[in-house]
C-alpha positions as CSV (number, residue, x, y, z in Angstrom):
1,M,-10.3,2.3,40.4
2,M,-6.7,1.8,39.2
3,F,-7.9,-0.7,36.6
4,V,-10.4,1.9,35.2
5,A,-7.7,4.5,35.1
6,L,-5.4,2.1,33.2
7,I,-8.0,1.2,30.7
8,T,-8.8,4.9,30.1
9,F,-5.1,5.6,29.6
10,V,-4.6,2.7,27.2
11,L,-7.7,3.8,25.2
12,A,-6.5,7.3,25.0
13,L,-3.1,6.2,23.7
14,A,-4.8,4.0,21.1
15,H,-7.1,6.8,20.0
16,K,-4.1,9.2,19.7
17,A,-2.1,6.7,17.6
18,S,-5.0,6.0,15.4
19,A,-5.3,9.7,14.5
20,H,-1.8,9.7,13.1
21,F,0.1,8.2,10.2
22,K,3.5,6.8,9.3
23,I,5.8,7.0,6.3
24,D,7.1,3.5,5.7
25,Y,9.0,4.1,2.4
26,P,11.2,6.0,2.0
27,P,11.8,5.6,5.8
28,W,10.6,8.7,7.7
29,R,13.1,11.0,9.3
30,A,12.2,9.7,12.8
31,D,9.4,8.2,14.8
32,S,7.2,11.3,15.2
33,F,5.1,9.5,17.8
34,N,8.0,10.1,20.2
35,E,6.7,12.9,22.4
36,A,9.6,12.4,24.8
37,L,11.7,14.2,22.2
38,N,9.0,16.9,21.7
39,Y,7.9,15.4,18.4
40,S,4.3,16.0,17.3
41,Q,2.8,15.3,13.9
42,W,0.7,18.4,14.4
43,T,3.9,20.5,14.0
44,Y,4.8,22.0,10.5
45,P,6.8,21.1,8.5
46,C,8.0,17.7,9.6
47,G,6.2,16.7,12.8
48,G,8.7,18.6,14.9
49,V,11.6,16.4,13.8
50,P,14.6,18.5,12.9
51,D,17.0,18.2,10.1
52,G,19.9,15.7,10.6
53,V,17.9,13.1,12.4
54,G,17.9,9.7,10.6
55,N,19.4,8.7,7.3
56,R,18.9,9.7,3.7
57,T,17.4,7.1,1.4
58,E,18.5,6.7,-2.2
59,W,15.2,7.3,-4.1
60,P,14.6,7.0,-7.9
61,I,14.5,10.2,-10.0
62,T,11.8,8.5,-12.0
63,D,9.2,5.9,-10.9
64,G,9.7,6.4,-7.2
65,A,7.0,5.4,-4.6
66,V,5.7,6.6,-1.2
67,Q,4.3,4.0,1.1
68,L,2.2,5.1,4.1
69,T,0.3,3.5,7.0
70,L,-3.0,5.4,7.4
71,H,-5.4,5.2,10.3
72,H,-8.3,7.5,9.4
73,P,-11.4,6.1,7.6
74,W,-10.6,8.6,5.0
75,T,-7.7,11.0,4.4
76,Y,-6.9,14.0,2.3
77,L,-3.4,13.5,1.2
78,F,-0.7,15.8,-0.1
79,I,2.9,14.7,-1.0
80,N,5.3,17.5,-1.5
81,V,9.1,17.7,-2.1
82,G,11.8,20.3,-1.5
83,L,15.3,20.3,-2.8
84,G,18.4,20.7,-0.6
85,S,20.0,19.4,2.6
86,S,18.0,21.6,4.9
87,V,14.6,22.1,3.3
88,T,12.3,24.9,4.4
89,N,10.3,25.3,1.2
90,F,8.3,22.4,-0.1
91,N,7.4,24.1,-3.3
92,M,6.9,21.1,-5.6
93,S,4.1,18.5,-5.3
94,F,3.7,14.9,-6.4
95,T,-0.1,15.4,-5.8
96,P,-0.9,18.8,-7.3
97,D,-4.6,17.9,-7.3
98,L,-6.5,17.2,-4.1
99,M,-6.5,13.4,-3.4
100,N,-8.8,11.5,-1.1
101,V,-7.8,8.1,0.2
102,T,-10.5,5.9,1.7
103,G,-9.6,3.1,4.0
104,Q,-7.2,2.3,6.9
105,G,-4.0,0.4,6.4
106,N,-1.1,0.2,3.9
107,F,-1.4,2.7,1.1
108,C,1.2,3.3,-1.7
109,L,1.5,5.8,-4.5
110,P,3.7,4.3,-7.2
111,S,5.4,5.7,-10.3
112,L,6.2,9.1,-8.9
113,S,8.6,11.3,-10.7
114,V,10.1,14.6,-9.4
115,P,8.1,17.5,-11.0
116,M,11.3,19.2,-12.3
117,K,14.7,18.1,-13.7
118,V,17.1,17.1,-11.0
119,S,20.7,15.8,-11.1
120,D,21.8,12.5,-9.7
121,G,22.9,12.9,-6.1
122,T,20.6,15.9,-5.3
123,N,19.5,15.9,-1.7
124,A,15.8,16.5,-1.0
125,T,13.1,16.0,1.6
126,I,9.6,14.5,0.9
127,Q,6.9,16.0,3.0
128,V,3.6,14.1,3.5
129,V,0.6,16.1,4.8
130,T,-2.7,14.4,5.8
131,S,-6.0,15.7,7.0
132,G,-8.9,13.6,8.3
133,D,-12.3,14.3,9.8
134,S,-10.7,16.5,12.5
135,G,-9.8,19.0,9.8
136,S,-6.3,19.6,11.2
137,A,-3.2,18.8,9.3
138,L,-0.6,16.2,10.3
139,Y,3.0,16.3,9.0
140,N,5.8,13.8,8.4
141,C,9.0,13.9,6.4
142,A,11.5,11.5,4.8
143,D,15.0,12.6,3.7
144,I,16.2,11.3,0.3
145,V,18.9,11.6,-2.2
146,F,17.8,11.3,-5.8
147,R,19.6,8.5,-7.7
148,S,19.1,7.6,-11.4
149,S,20.1,4.0,-10.5
150,A,17.9,3.6,-7.5
151,K,14.9,1.3,-7.6
152,V,11.9,0.9,-5.2
153,P,12.7,-2.2,-3.2
154,A,10.6,-5.3,-3.8
155,G,7.6,-5.4,-1.5
156,A,8.0,-1.7,-0.4
157,C,4.9,-0.5,-2.3
158,K,1.6,-2.3,-1.4
159,N,-2.0,-1.5,-0.9
160,D,-4.2,-3.3,1.5
161,T,-7.6,-4.7,0.4
162,G,-10.2,-2.0,0.6
163,M,-7.9,0.9,0.2
164,S,-8.8,3.3,-2.7
165,A,-8.0,6.8,-3.8
166,V,-9.5,9.3,-6.1
167,I,-8.2,12.5,-7.5
168,I,-10.6,15.4,-7.0
169,G,-10.3,16.9,-10.4
170,H,-11.1,20.4,-11.7
171,S,-14.8,19.7,-12.1
172,A,-17.1,20.3,-9.1
173,T,-20.0,18.3,-10.7
174,T,-18.8,14.8,-9.9
175,S,-17.2,12.9,-7.1
176,N,-16.1,10.0,-9.3
177,T,-12.6,10.3,-10.8
178,S,-9.9,7.9,-11.8
179,A,-7.8,6.4,-9.1
180,P,-4.0,6.5,-9.4
181,A,-2.1,3.4,-10.6
182,A,-2.2,0.4,-8.4
183,C,-5.2,1.7,-6.5
184,P,-8.8,0.5,-7.3
185,S,-11.3,3.0,-8.6
186,S,-13.7,4.3,-6.0
187,T,-17.2,5.8,-5.9
188,S,-18.5,8.3,-3.3
189,T,-19.5,6.7,-0.1
190,H,-21.0,8.0,3.1
191,N,-17.7,7.9,5.0
192,S,-15.6,9.2,2.1
193,A,-14.4,12.7,1.7
194,T,-15.1,12.6,-2.0
195,G,-18.8,13.0,-1.2
196,M,-18.0,16.5,0.0
197,A,-16.7,17.6,-3.4
198,V,-20.0,17.8,-5.1
199,E,-20.9,21.3,-4.1
200,G,-18.9,23.9,-5.9
201,V,-18.3,26.1,-2.9
202,V,-17.1,23.2,-0.8
203,F,-14.9,21.9,-3.6
204,A,-13.2,25.3,-3.9
205,A,-12.6,25.4,-0.2
206,M,-11.0,21.9,-0.4
207,L,-8.6,23.1,-3.1
208,G,-7.7,26.0,-0.9
209,L,-6.8,23.6,1.9
210,A,-4.1,22.1,-0.3
211,C,-2.2,25.4,-0.2
212,I,-2.9,26.0,3.5
213,F,-1.8,22.5,4.6
214,A,1.4,22.6,2.5
215,T,2.5,25.9,4.0
216,G,1.6,25.0,7.6
217,M,-1.1,27.6,8.2
218,I,-3.2,25.0,10.0
């Protein structure tokens, strides 16, 4: 009986971990899997991790990158940024259009540049928001300082085989779009969220989710 209970507990933990994600680069603010500290990736805006936990990473003003570990078969992905040392408003986005990532494992978005002019030494926080088949949003943050001299470390940006991404553009008539740099192009598959973008009503609803997730309404 105890063995069955142990197996059930381990499987529950594995399922819980698989429903979450990690920011590998720049390093996330803290391990938001740590429920002992009341962290939860369900909590807006940064998984329940407060300001001042962890270090700031020097991050390029131009050609930065965000490296993630994803665990859903497919993921809606939003990467936002807010300026300041204690950010409450993530009002700029590196992914202004809805992005769908298909696959589980290492995923990187390269060649990211801040959407507005910033000065060398400006503190900021990157917010990553994901949503999978559950429909609920998950949040993680990474604190950075913009540096004109900073470079993405070698090996910090990589995509596992089978990972792909598509930008759900402004047309609701197709689910085939160009993938971002360093990601292979993808066509709609049965387990891919891009297949949901064909119908105009659903497409409009998905665009609305971008605003909802970014503001923590879900």
